[in-house]
The first five atom37 places (N, CA, C, CB, O) and aatype in JSON, in Angstrom:
{
  "aatype": [12, 10, 16, 16, 0, 0, 0, 1, 6, 16, 10, 19, 1, 2, 10, 19, 16, 3, 0, 3, 0, 8, 3, 0, 7, 1, 18, 3, 6, 9, 7, 1, 1, 13, 3, 15, 13, 6, 8, 0, 13, 14, 10, 7, 3, 0, 7, 6, 10, 16, 6, 10, 1, 9, 0, 10, 16, 13, 17, 3, 15, 17, 9, 3, 0, 1, 2, 8, 7, 17, 5, 14, 16, 0, 7, 9, 5, 14, 5, 6, 17, 14, 7, 10, 0, 1, 3, 9, 0, 0, 3, 10, 0, 0, 10, 1, 14, 9, 0, 15, 6, 1, 12, 1, 11, 10, 13, 3, 0, 3, 10, 5, 15, 7, 10, 7, 3, 1, 19, 8, 9, 10, 0, 3, 1, 10, 1, 6, 1, 0, 1, 1, 19],
  "atom_mask": [
    [1, 1, 1, 1, 1],
    [1, 1, 1, 1, 1],
    [1, 1, 1, 1, 1],
    [1, 1, 1, 1, 1],
    [1, 1, 1, 1, 1],
    [1, 1, 1, 1, 1],
    [1, 1, 1, 1, 1],
    [1, 1, 1, 1, 1],
    [1, 1, 1, 1, 1],
    [1, 1, 1, 1, 1],
    [1, 1, 1, 1, 1],
    [1, 1, 1, 1, 1],
    [1, 1, 1, 1, 1],
    [1, 1, 1, 1, 1],
    [1, 1, 1, 1, 1],
    [1, 1, 1, 1, 1],
    [1, 1, 1, 1, 1],
    [1, 1, 1, 1, 1],
    [1, 1, 1, 1, 1],
    [1, 1, 1, 1, 1],
    [1, 1, 1, 1, 1],
    [1, 1, 1, 1, 1],
    [1, 1, 1, 1, 1],
    [1, 1, 1, 1, 1],
    [1, 1, 1, 0, 1],
    [1, 1, 1, 1, 1],
    [1, 1, 1, 1, 1],
    [1, 1, 1, 1, 1],
    [1, 1, 1, 1, 1],
    [1, 1, 1, 1, 1],
    [1, 1, 1, 0, 1],
    [1, 1, 1, 1, 1],
    [1, 1, 1, 1, 1],
    [1, 1, 1, 1, 1],
    [1, 1, 1, 1, 1],
    [1, 1, 1, 1, 1],
    [1, 1, 1, 1, 1],
    [1, 1, 1, 1, 1],
    [1, 1, 1, 1, 1],
    [1, 1, 1, 1, 1],
    [1, 1, 1, 1, 1],
    [1, 1, 1, 1, 1],
    [1, 1, 1, 1, 1],
    [1, 1, 1, 0, 1],
    [1, 1, 1, 1, 1],
    [1, 1, 1, 1, 1],
    [1, 1, 1, 0, 1],
    [1, 1, 1, 1, 1],
    [1, 1, 1, 1, 1],
    [1, 1, 1, 1, 1],
    [1, 1, 1, 1, 1],
    [1, 1, 1, 1, 1],
    [1, 1, 1, 1, 1],
    [1, 1, 1, 1, 1],
    [1, 1, 1, 1, 1],
    [1, 1, 1, 1, 1],
    [1, 1, 1, 1, 1],
    [1, 1, 1, 1, 1],
    [1, 1, 1, 1, 1],
    [1, 1, 1, 1, 1],
    [1, 1, 1, 1, 1],
    [1, 1, 1, 1, 1],
    [1, 1, 1, 1, 1],
    [1, 1, 1, 1, 1],
    [1, 1, 1, 1, 1],
    [1, 1, 1, 1, 1],
    [1, 1, 1, 1, 1],
    [1, 1, 1, 1, 1],
    [1, 1, 1, 0, 1],
    [1, 1, 1, 1, 1],
    [1, 1, 1, 1, 1],
    [1, 1, 1, 1, 1],
    [1, 1, 1, 1, 1],
    [1, 1, 1, 1, 1],
    [1, 1, 1, 0, 1],
    [1, 1, 1, 1, 1],
    [1, 1, 1, 1, 1],
    [1, 1, 1, 1, 1],
    [1, 1, 1, 1, 1],
    [1, 1, 1, 1, 1],
    [1, 1, 1, 1, 1],
    [1, 1, 1, 1, 1],
    [1, 1, 1, 0, 1],
    [1, 1, 1, 1, 1],
    [1, 1, 1, 1, 1],
    [1, 1, 1, 1, 1],
    [1, 1, 1, 1, 1],
    [1, 1, 1, 1, 1],
    [1, 1, 1, 1, 1],
    [1, 1, 1, 1, 1],
    [1, 1, 1, 1, 1],
    [1, 1, 1, 1, 1],
    [1, 1, 1, 1, 1],
    [1, 1, 1, 1, 1],
    [1, 1, 1, 1, 1],
    [1, 1, 1, 1, 1],
    [1, 1, 1, 1, 1],
    [1, 1, 1, 1, 1],
    [1, 1, 1, 1, 1],
    [1, 1, 1, 1, 1],
    [1, 1, 1, 1, 1],
    [1, 1, 1, 1, 1],
    [1, 1, 1, 1, 1],
    [1, 1, 1, 1, 1],
    [1, 1, 1, 1, 1],
    [1, 1, 1, 1, 1],
    [1, 1, 1, 1, 1],
    [1, 1, 1, 1, 1],
    [1, 1, 1, 1, 1],
    [1, 1, 1, 1, 1],
    [1, 1, 1, 1, 1],
    [1, 1, 1, 1, 1],
    [1, 1, 1, 1, 1],
    [1, 1, 1, 0, 1],
    [1, 1, 1, 1, 1],
    [1, 1, 1, 0, 1],
    [1, 1, 1, 1, 1],
    [1, 1, 1, 1, 1],
    [1, 1, 1, 1, 1],
    [1, 1, 1, 1, 1],
    [1, 1, 1, 1, 1],
    [1, 1, 1, 1, 1],
    [1, 1, 1, 1, 1],
    [1, 1, 1, 1, 1],
    [1, 1, 1, 1, 1],
    [1, 1, 1, 1, 1],
    [1, 1, 1, 1, 1],
    [1, 1, 1, 1, 1],
    [1, 1, 1, 1, 1],
    [1, 1, 1, 1, 1],
    [1, 1, 1, 1, 1],
    [1, 1, 1, 1, 1],
    [1, 1, 1, 1, 1]
  ],
  "atom_positions": [
    [[-2.76, -3.12, 53.16], [-1.43, -3.56, 52.82], [-0.73, -4.02, 54.1], [-0.64, -2.44, 52.12], [-0.86, -3.4, 55.16]],
    [[0.01, -5.1, 53.99], [0.75, -5.65, 55.12], [2.01, -4.85, 55.41], [1.1, -7.11, 54.86], [2.59, -4.25, 54.51]],
    [[2.43, -4.86, 56.65], [3.74, -4.33, 56.97], [4.78, -5.36, 56.5], [3.89, -4.03, 58.53], [4.43, -6.51, 56.21]],
    [[6.01, -4.95, 56.42], [7.07, -5.88, 56.01], [7.14, -7.06, 56.97], [8.43, -5.16, 55.95], [7.26, -8.21, 56.54]],
    [[7.07, -6.78, 58.27], [7.13, -7.85, 59.27], [5.96, -8.82, 59.12], [7.15, -7.26, 60.68], [6.14, -10.03, 59.18]],
    [[4.76, -8.28, 58.93], [3.58, -9.14, 58.78], [3.67, -9.95, 57.49], [2.3, -8.29, 58.78], [3.28, -11.12, 57.46]],
    [[4.17, -9.34, 56.43], [4.33, -10.06, 55.16], [5.33, -11.2, 55.32], [4.81, -9.09, 54.03], [5.1, -12.3, 54.82]],
    [[6.43, -10.95, 56.03], [7.43, -11.99, 56.27], [6.81, -13.15, 57.03], [8.64, -11.42, 57.05], [6.96, -14.31, 56.64]],
    [[6.11, -12.84, 58.12], [5.49, -13.89, 58.93], [4.47, -14.69, 58.13], [4.81, -13.28, 60.16], [4.41, -15.91, 58.23]],
    [[3.69, -13.99, 57.33], [2.67, -14.66, 56.52], [3.31, -15.54, 55.46], [1.76, -13.63, 55.86], [2.85, -16.66, 55.23]],
    [[4.35, -15.06, 54.81], [5.06, -15.86, 53.81], [5.65, -17.11, 54.45], [6.17, -15.03, 53.15], [5.51, -18.2, 53.9]],
    [[6.3, -16.96, 55.58], [6.88, -18.11, 56.27], [5.79, -19.15, 56.54], [7.55, -17.67, 57.61], [5.95, -20.32, 56.21]],
    [[4.71, -18.71, 57.12], [3.6, -19.62, 57.45], [3.06, -20.31, 56.21], [2.47, -18.85, 58.16], [2.84, -21.52, 56.21]],
    [[2.84, -19.55, 55.13], [2.27, -20.12, 53.91], [3.23, -21.08, 53.22], [1.88, -19.02, 52.95], [2.8, -22.13, 52.72]],
    [[4.51, -20.76, 53.19], [5.47, -21.67, 52.56], [5.55, -23.0, 53.32], [6.87, -21.02, 52.49], [5.59, -24.06, 52.7]],
    [[5.55, -22.94, 54.64], [5.62, -24.16, 55.43], [4.32, -24.96, 55.3], [5.89, -23.83, 56.92], [4.35, -26.18, 55.15]],
    [[3.19, -24.28, 55.35], [1.9, -24.96, 55.2], [1.8, -25.65, 53.85], [0.74, -23.96, 55.37], [1.35, -26.78, 53.75]],
    [[2.23, -24.96, 52.8], [2.18, -25.55, 51.47], [3.19, -26.68, 51.3], [2.41, -24.48, 50.4], [2.93, -27.64, 50.58]],
    [[4.34, -26.57, 51.96], [5.32, -27.67, 51.93], [4.72, -28.92, 52.58], [6.63, -27.25, 52.64], [4.88, -30.03, 52.08]],
    [[4.03, -28.72, 53.7], [3.38, -29.85, 54.37], [2.31, -30.46, 53.46], [2.75, -29.4, 55.7], [2.19, -31.69, 53.37]],
    [[1.53, -29.61, 52.8], [0.49, -30.1, 51.89], [1.12, -30.88, 50.73], [-0.35, -28.92, 51.34], [0.64, -31.95, 50.36]],
    [[2.2, -30.35, 50.17], [2.89, -31.03, 49.08], [3.37, -32.4, 49.53], [4.08, -30.18, 48.58], [3.13, -33.4, 48.84]],
    [[4.03, -32.47, 50.68], [4.54, -33.74, 51.19], [3.42, -34.75, 51.41], [5.3, -33.52, 52.48], [3.64, -35.95, 51.27]],
    [[2.23, -34.27, 51.75], [1.09, -35.15, 52.0], [0.32, -35.47, 50.72], [0.16, -34.51, 53.02], [-0.69, -36.19, 50.76]],
    [[0.79, -34.94, 49.59], [0.11, -35.21, 48.32], [-1.15, -34.38, 48.11], [0.0, 0.0, 0.0], [-1.95, -34.69, 47.22]],
    [[-1.34, -33.34, 48.9], [-2.51, -32.47, 48.77], [-2.12, -31.26, 47.9], [-3.04, -32.0, 50.19], [-2.14, -30.12, 48.36]],
    [[-1.78, -31.54, 46.68], [-1.24, -30.53, 45.78], [-2.21, -29.38, 45.5], [-0.84, -31.16, 44.48], [-1.79, -28.25, 45.25]],
    [[-3.51, -29.68, 45.55], [-4.5, -28.63, 45.29], [-4.48, -27.53, 46.36], [-5.89, -29.23, 45.21], [-5.01, -26.45, 46.13]],
    [[-3.88, -27.8, 47.52], [-3.82, -26.8, 48.58], [-2.68, -25.8, 48.39], [-3.67, -27.49, 49.92], [-2.68, -24.74, 49.01]],
    [[-1.73, -26.14, 47.54], [-0.57, -25.26, 47.33], [-1.04, -23.97, 46.66], [0.52, -25.97, 46.47], [-1.64, -23.99, 45.59]],
    [[-0.76, -22.86, 47.32], [-1.07, -21.55, 46.75], [-2.47, -21.03, 46.98], [0.0, 0.0, 0.0], [-2.85, -20.01, 46.41]],
    [[-3.25, -21.7, 47.8], [-4.62, -21.22, 48.05], [-4.66, -19.79, 48.56], [-5.31, -22.13, 49.05], [-5.61, -19.06, 48.28]],
    [[-3.65, -19.39, 49.3], [-3.66, -18.05, 49.89], [-2.79, -17.05, 49.1], [-3.17, -18.12, 51.32], [-2.58, -15.93, 49.55]],
    [[-2.31, -17.47, 47.95], [-1.38, -16.62, 47.2], [-2.03, -15.32, 46.73], [-0.84, -17.38, 46.0], [-1.48, -14.24, 46.97]],
    [[-3.16, -15.39, 46.07], [-3.76, -14.19, 45.48], [-4.06, -13.11, 46.51], [-5.03, -14.55, 44.74], [-3.74, -11.94, 46.3]],
    [[-4.67, -13.5, 47.62], [-4.97, -12.48, 48.64], [-3.69, -11.93, 49.24], [-5.87, -13.09, 49.75], [-3.61, -10.74, 49.57]],
    [[-2.67, -12.78, 49.38], [-1.4, -12.31, 49.92], [-0.73, -11.35, 48.94], [-0.47, -13.5, 50.22], [-0.24, -10.3, 49.34]],
    [[-0.71, -11.7, 47.67], [-0.08, -10.83, 46.68], [-0.71, -9.44, 46.69], [-0.18, -11.44, 45.27], [-0.01, -8.43, 46.58]],
    [[-2.03, -9.38, 46.83], [-2.72, -8.08, 46.84], [-2.42, -7.26, 48.1], [-4.22, -8.3, 46.73], [-2.55, -6.04, 48.08]],
    [[-2.02, -7.92, 49.16], [-1.68, -7.21, 50.4], [-0.18, -7.02, 50.56], [-2.24, -7.98, 51.6], [0.27, -6.44, 51.55]],
    [[0.61, -7.5, 49.6], [2.07, -7.44, 49.68], [2.53, -5.99, 49.77], [2.72, -8.14, 48.46], [2.02, -5.14, 49.04]],
    [[3.49, -5.7, 50.66], [3.96, -4.31, 50.81], [4.62, -3.81, 49.53], [4.95, -4.22, 51.97], [5.28, -4.56, 48.81]],
    [[4.42, -2.55, 49.26], [4.98, -1.93, 48.06], [6.2, -1.11, 48.42], [3.93, -1.05, 47.36], [6.41, -0.75, 49.58]],
    [[6.99, -0.81, 47.43], [8.14, 0.06, 47.64], [9.43, -0.6, 47.23], [0.0, 0.0, 0.0], [9.47, -1.74, 46.76]],
    [[10.51, 0.15, 47.43], [11.84, -0.3, 47.04], [12.72, -0.58, 48.23], [12.49, 0.72, 46.16], [13.93, -0.73, 48.07]],
    [[12.16, -0.66, 49.41], [12.97, -0.89, 50.62], [13.76, -2.19, 50.47], [12.07, -0.95, 51.88], [13.25, -3.19, 49.99]],
    [[15.0, -2.14, 50.89], [15.89, -3.29, 50.77], [15.36, -4.56, 51.41], [0.0, 0.0, 0.0], [15.58, -5.65, 50.9]],
    [[14.65, -4.42, 52.53], [14.15, -5.61, 53.21], [13.07, -6.33, 52.42], [13.61, -5.24, 54.58], [12.74, -7.48, 52.72]],
    [[12.51, -5.67, 51.41], [11.5, -6.32, 50.57], [12.11, -7.27, 49.54], [10.66, -5.28, 49.87], [11.4, -8.11, 48.98]],
    [[13.39, -7.14, 49.28], [14.03, -7.98, 48.26], [13.85, -9.46, 48.59], [15.52, -7.65, 48.14], [13.45, -10.24, 47.73]],
    [[14.15, -9.85, 49.81], [14.03, -11.26, 50.18], [12.58, -11.72, 50.09], [14.58, -11.49, 51.61], [12.3, -12.86, 49.69]],
    [[11.66, -10.84, 50.47], [10.24, -11.21, 50.4], [9.8, -11.38, 48.95], [9.38, -10.15, 51.1], [9.0, -12.26, 48.65]],
    [[10.3, -10.53, 48.06], [9.96, -10.67, 46.65], [10.5, -11.97, 46.07], [10.49, -9.47, 45.85], [9.83, -12.63, 45.27]],
    [[11.71, -12.34, 46.47], [12.28, -13.61, 46.0], [11.4, -14.76, 46.46], [13.75, -13.79, 46.51], [11.08, -15.66, 45.69]],
    [[11.01, -14.74, 47.74], [10.16, -15.8, 48.28], [8.79, -15.82, 47.6], [9.99, -15.62, 49.8], [8.26, -16.89, 47.31]],
    [[8.24, -14.65, 47.34], [6.94, -14.57, 46.67], [7.03, -15.13, 45.26], [6.44, -13.12, 46.64], [6.14, -15.85, 44.81]],
    [[8.1, -14.82, 44.56], [8.29, -15.31, 43.2], [8.52, -16.82, 43.2], [9.47, -14.59, 42.52], [8.03, -17.53, 42.32]],
    [[9.27, -17.31, 44.18], [9.44, -18.76, 44.35], [8.07, -19.42, 44.51], [10.34, -19.07, 45.58], [7.77, -20.41, 43.83]],
    [[7.25, -18.87, 45.4], [5.92, -19.44, 45.68], [5.07, -19.43, 44.4], [5.2, -18.64, 46.81], [4.41, -20.43, 44.09]],
    [[5.08, -18.33, 43.68], [4.33, -18.21, 42.43], [4.79, -19.27, 41.42], [4.48, -16.8, 41.84], [3.97, -19.87, 40.73]],
    [[6.08, -19.48, 41.33], [6.63, -20.45, 40.39], [6.28, -21.88, 40.79], [8.14, -20.29, 40.28], [6.05, -22.73, 39.94]],
    [[6.24, -22.14, 42.08], [5.85, -23.45, 42.61], [4.39, -23.74, 42.21], [6.01, -23.49, 44.17], [4.07, -24.84, 41.76]],
    [[3.55, -22.76, 42.38], [2.13, -22.9, 42.0], [2.03, -23.14, 40.5], [1.31, -21.63, 42.41], [1.26, -24.0, 40.05]],
    [[2.8, -22.4, 39.72], [2.79, -22.55, 38.27], [3.26, -23.95, 37.87], [3.67, -21.49, 37.62], [2.69, -24.57, 36.97]],
    [[4.3, -24.45, 38.53], [4.79, -25.8, 38.23], [3.69, -26.83, 38.5], [6.06, -26.13, 39.07], [3.47, -27.74, 37.71]],
    [[3.01, -26.68, 39.63], [1.91, -27.58, 39.96], [0.8, -27.49, 38.9], [1.34, -27.26, 41.35], [0.26, -28.51, 38.47]],
    [[0.47, -26.26, 38.5], [-0.59, -26.05, 37.52], [-0.27, -26.64, 36.15], [-0.87, -24.58, 37.37], [-1.16, -26.88, 35.35]],
    [[1.01, -26.86, 35.9], [1.42, -27.4, 34.6], [1.96, -28.82, 34.71], [2.48, -26.5, 33.97], [2.88, -29.21, 33.99]],
    [[1.37, -29.59, 35.6], [1.67, -31.01, 35.7], [3.06, -31.34, 36.2], [0.0, 0.0, 0.0], [3.6, -32.39, 35.87]],
    [[3.64, -30.45, 37.0], [4.94, -30.66, 37.61], [6.06, -30.78, 36.61], [4.91, -31.87, 38.47], [7.04, -31.49, 36.84]],
    [[5.92, -30.1, 35.48], [7.06, -30.04, 34.57], [8.17, -29.32, 35.31], [6.69, -29.31, 33.22], [7.93, -28.29, 35.95]],
    [[9.39, -29.84, 35.22], [10.49, -29.18, 35.94], [10.6, -27.7, 35.57], [11.81, -29.89, 35.65], [10.66, -27.34, 34.39]],
    [[10.63, -26.86, 36.57], [10.77, -25.43, 36.4], [12.2, -25.05, 36.72], [9.76, -24.64, 37.3], [12.64, -25.18, 37.86]],
    [[12.93, -24.59, 35.73], [14.33, -24.21, 35.91], [15.13, -25.3, 36.6], [14.42, -22.92, 36.72], [16.01, -25.03, 37.41]],
    [[14.82, -26.55, 36.25], [15.55, -27.67, 36.81], [15.06, -28.15, 38.16], [0.0, 0.0, 0.0], [15.61, -29.12, 38.7]],
    [[14.05, -27.51, 38.73], [13.52, -27.93, 40.03], [12.56, -29.09, 39.8], [12.79, -26.74, 40.77], [11.57, -28.97, 39.07]],
    [[12.86, -30.2, 40.42], [12.03, -31.39, 40.31], [10.87, -31.3, 41.3], [12.86, -32.68, 40.55], [10.98, -30.62, 42.33]],
    [[9.76, -31.97, 41.01], [8.59, -31.87, 41.89], [8.88, -32.14, 43.37], [7.54, -32.83, 41.43], [8.37, -31.43, 44.24]],
    [[9.69, -33.13, 43.66], [9.95, -33.49, 45.05], [10.85, -32.47, 45.76], [10.59, -34.87, 45.12], [10.96, -32.5, 46.98]],
    [[11.5, -31.57, 45.02], [12.38, -30.57, 45.64], [11.63, -29.39, 46.25], [13.36, -30.06, 44.61], [12.13, -28.78, 47.2]],
    [[10.47, -29.04, 45.73], [9.77, -27.82, 46.13], [9.57, -27.69, 47.64], [8.44, -27.77, 45.46], [9.87, -26.63, 48.19]],
    [[9.07, -28.73, 48.33], [8.84, -28.54, 49.78], [10.11, -28.21, 50.57], [8.21, -29.79, 50.36], [10.08, -27.33, 51.43]],
    [[11.19, -28.89, 50.29], [12.44, -28.63, 51.0], [12.96, -27.23, 50.72], [0.0, 0.0, 0.0], [13.44, -26.55, 51.63]],
    [[12.88, -26.81, 49.47], [13.31, -25.46, 49.11], [12.44, -24.42, 49.82], [13.25, -25.26, 47.58], [12.94, -23.41, 50.3]],
    [[11.13, -24.69, 49.87], [10.21, -23.77, 50.55], [10.56, -23.65, 52.03], [8.75, -24.25, 50.4], [10.56, -22.55, 52.59]],
    [[10.86, -24.77, 52.66], [11.22, -24.73, 54.09], [12.54, -23.99, 54.31], [11.32, -26.17, 54.66], [12.69, -23.26, 55.29]],
    [[13.49, -24.18, 53.4], [14.77, -23.46, 53.52], [14.57, -21.95, 53.41], [15.76, -23.94, 52.44], [15.13, -21.19, 54.19]],
    [[13.76, -21.54, 52.44], [13.48, -20.11, 52.26], [12.74, -19.58, 53.48], [12.66, -19.87, 50.97], [13.06, -18.5, 53.99]],
    [[11.75, -20.33, 53.96], [10.99, -19.91, 55.14], [11.9, -19.77, 56.36], [9.85, -20.92, 55.44], [11.75, -18.83, 57.13]],
    [[12.83, -20.69, 56.53], [13.75, -20.63, 57.67], [14.63, -19.38, 57.59], [14.63, -21.88, 57.73], [14.87, -18.72, 58.6]],
    [[15.1, -19.05, 56.39], [15.91, -17.84, 56.24], [15.09, -16.6, 56.55], [16.48, -17.75, 54.82], [15.56, -15.7, 57.24]],
    [[13.87, -16.55, 56.04], [13.02, -15.39, 56.31], [12.72, -15.26, 57.8], [11.71, -15.49, 55.52], [12.78, -14.17, 58.36]],
    [[12.39, -16.38, 58.43], [12.06, -16.35, 59.86], [13.25, -15.89, 60.7], [11.6, -17.74, 60.32], [13.07, -15.25, 61.74]],
    [[14.45, -16.22, 60.25], [15.65, -15.83, 60.98], [16.14, -14.42, 60.61], [16.77, -16.85, 60.72], [17.18, -13.97, 61.08]],
    [[15.37, -13.75, 59.76], [15.69, -12.38, 59.33], [17.05, -12.3, 58.64], [15.66, -11.44, 60.53], [17.79, -11.33, 58.81]],
    [[17.36, -13.34, 57.87], [18.63, -13.34, 57.14], [18.35, -13.46, 55.64], [19.55, -14.49, 57.62], [17.27, -13.91, 55.25]],
    [[19.3, -13.07, 54.82], [19.11, -13.22, 53.37], [18.92, -14.68, 53.01], [20.33, -12.63, 52.6], [19.43, -15.58, 53.69]],
    [[18.18, -14.92, 51.96], [17.99, -16.28, 51.46], [19.36, -16.83, 51.08], [16.99, -16.32, 50.24], [20.06, -16.26, 50.24]],
    [[19.73, -17.92, 51.71], [21.1, -18.44, 51.59], [21.38, -19.1, 50.24], [21.35, -19.43, 52.68], [22.51, -19.04, 49.75]],
    [[20.39, -19.71, 49.65], [20.62, -20.46, 48.42], [20.87, -19.53, 47.23], [19.42, -21.36, 48.14], [19.98, -18.79, 46.81]],
    [[22.09, -19.59, 46.72], [22.4, -18.81, 45.51], [21.55, -19.25, 44.34], [23.89, -18.94, 45.16], [21.17, -18.44, 43.49]],
    [[21.24, -20.53, 44.3], [20.38, -21.06, 43.23], [19.02, -20.38, 43.27], [20.21, -22.59, 43.36], [18.51, -19.96, 42.23]],
    [[18.42, -20.27, 44.46], [17.1, -19.64, 44.58], [17.2, -18.15, 44.26], [16.53, -19.85, 46.01], [16.31, -17.6, 43.62]],
    [[18.25, -17.52, 44.7], [18.43, -16.08, 44.42], [18.54, -15.86, 42.92], [19.69, -15.52, 45.14], [17.92, -14.95, 42.37]],
    [[19.33, -16.68, 42.27], [19.54, -16.54, 40.83], [18.25, -16.79, 40.05], [20.64, -17.51, 40.35], [17.96, -16.09, 39.08]],
    [[17.5, -17.78, 40.47], [16.27, -18.13, 39.75], [15.12, -17.17, 39.99], [15.84, -19.51, 40.14], [14.35, -16.88, 39.07]],
    [[15.0, -16.65, 41.21], [13.78, -15.95, 41.58], [13.94, -14.48, 41.92], [13.18, -16.63, 42.73], [12.97, -13.84, 42.33]],
    [[15.11, -13.92, 41.75], [15.31, -12.48, 41.97], [15.23, -11.77, 40.63], [16.68, -12.2, 42.68], [16.12, -11.91, 39.79]],
    [[14.16, -11.01, 40.42], [13.94, -10.32, 39.15], [15.08, -9.37, 38.83], [12.63, -9.56, 39.18], [15.36, -9.11, 37.66]],
    [[15.75, -8.85, 39.84], [16.84, -7.91, 39.61], [18.09, -8.59, 39.06], [17.17, -7.19, 40.89], [18.98, -7.92, 38.53]],
    [[18.17, -9.9, 39.18], [19.34, -10.63, 38.68], [19.11, -11.24, 37.3], [19.72, -11.72, 39.66], [19.88, -12.09, 36.86]],
    [[18.06, -10.82, 36.62], [17.72, -11.38, 35.31], [17.6, -12.89, 35.41], [18.77, -10.99, 34.26], [18.35, -13.63, 34.78]],
    [[16.65, -13.3, 36.18], [16.43, -14.69, 36.55], [16.42, -15.67, 35.39], [15.17, -14.8, 37.26], [16.12, -15.32, 34.24]],
    [[16.76, -16.9, 35.72], [16.68, -18.0, 34.78], [15.25, -18.32, 34.37], [0.0, 0.0, 0.0], [15.04, -18.97, 33.35]],
    [[14.28, -17.88, 35.13], [12.9, -18.13, 34.75], [12.33, -17.01, 33.88], [12.04, -18.29, 35.99], [11.2, -17.1, 33.4]],
    [[13.11, -15.99, 33.68], [12.73, -14.91, 32.79], [11.32, -14.42, 32.93], [0.0, 0.0, 0.0], [11.0, -13.67, 33.86]],
    [[10.47, -14.83, 32.01], [9.11, -14.3, 31.92], [8.33, -14.44, 33.21], [8.38, -14.98, 30.82], [7.7, -13.48, 33.65]],
    [[8.34, -15.6, 33.81], [7.54, -15.84, 35.02], [7.93, -14.87, 36.13], [7.72, -17.3, 35.5], [7.06, -14.29, 36.78]],
    [[9.2, -14.69, 36.35], [9.68, -13.8, 37.4], [9.31, -12.36, 37.08], [11.21, -13.94, 37.57], [8.87, -11.62, 37.95]],
    [[9.49, -11.98, 35.84], [9.24, -10.59, 35.47], [7.75, -10.26, 35.42], [9.87, -10.31, 34.12], [7.37, -9.11, 35.65]],
    [[6.92, -11.22, 35.12], [5.47, -10.99, 35.14], [5.03, -10.6, 36.55], [4.7, -12.25, 34.66], [4.28, -9.63, 36.72]],
    [[5.48, -11.35, 37.54], [5.11, -11.03, 38.93], [5.69, -9.68, 39.33], [5.6, -12.13, 39.89], [5.01, -8.88, 39.96]],
    [[6.95, -9.43, 38.99], [7.56, -8.14, 39.33], [6.78, -6.99, 38.68], [9.04, -8.1, 38.87], [6.56, -5.96, 39.32]],
    [[6.37, -7.17, 37.45], [5.59, -6.14, 36.76], [4.23, -5.92, 37.42], [5.4, -6.51, 35.29], [3.77, -4.79, 37.53]],
    [[3.59, -7.0, 37.86], [2.3, -6.86, 38.55], [2.47, -6.05, 39.82], [1.7, -8.25, 38.88], [1.64, -5.18, 40.11]],
    [[3.53, -6.31, 40.58], [3.76, -5.55, 41.81], [4.05, -4.08, 41.51], [4.93, -6.16, 42.6], [3.56, -3.2, 42.21]],
    [[4.85, -3.82, 40.46], [5.14, -2.43, 40.09], [3.87, -1.71, 39.63], [6.21, -2.39, 38.97], [3.65, -0.55, 39.99]],
    [[3.05, -2.38, 38.86], [1.8, -1.77, 38.38], [0.89, -1.45, 39.56], [1.09, -2.73, 37.38], [0.28, -0.38, 39.59]],
    [[0.79, -2.35, 40.5], [-0.03, -2.11, 41.68], [0.51, -0.89, 42.45], [-0.07, -3.37, 42.6], [-0.28, -0.09, 42.96]],
    [[1.79, -0.75, 42.54], [2.38, 0.39, 43.25], [2.05, 1.69, 42.54], [3.91, 0.23, 43.37], [1.83, 2.71, 43.2]],
    [[2.01, 1.68, 41.21], [1.68, 2.9, 40.45], [0.24, 3.34, 40.69], [1.91, 2.67, 38.96], [-0.06, 4.53, 40.68]],
    [[-0.64, 2.37, 40.91], [-2.06, 2.69, 41.11], [-2.36, 3.21, 42.51], [-2.9, 1.46, 40.84], [-3.4, 3.83, 42.73]],
    [[-1.46, 2.96, 43.45], [-1.7, 3.37, 44.84], [-1.43, 4.83, 45.03], [-0.84, 2.58, 45.8], [-1.58, 5.35, 46.13]]
  ]
}
């Protein structure tokens, strides 16, 4: 399992790498490292994990949007994903809360997100993994 700091650094790197891939039209590269990262994601209820969970859920939803032919996800258009990813990565790298209220509202499971099922499925997977540890 990753430490919170290592998870933050890894998320930042992966979001930026995938944003670059998206901009270059290499859509198949988006999310290649998601599954292994999710399995190493830190568990617990520590406050500093909230921002990481929002970023992880954003990343998962981005992958899902790609997997479903770029149908707009909660109003996010295909060309918006890379910029949003870079904004989230910049906030994480600066150790500050994710600034975008839109992203917080959509991807924070504790706020009863606009994506409903998708957000809660990931949150449930993380909770289930914590129970097994």
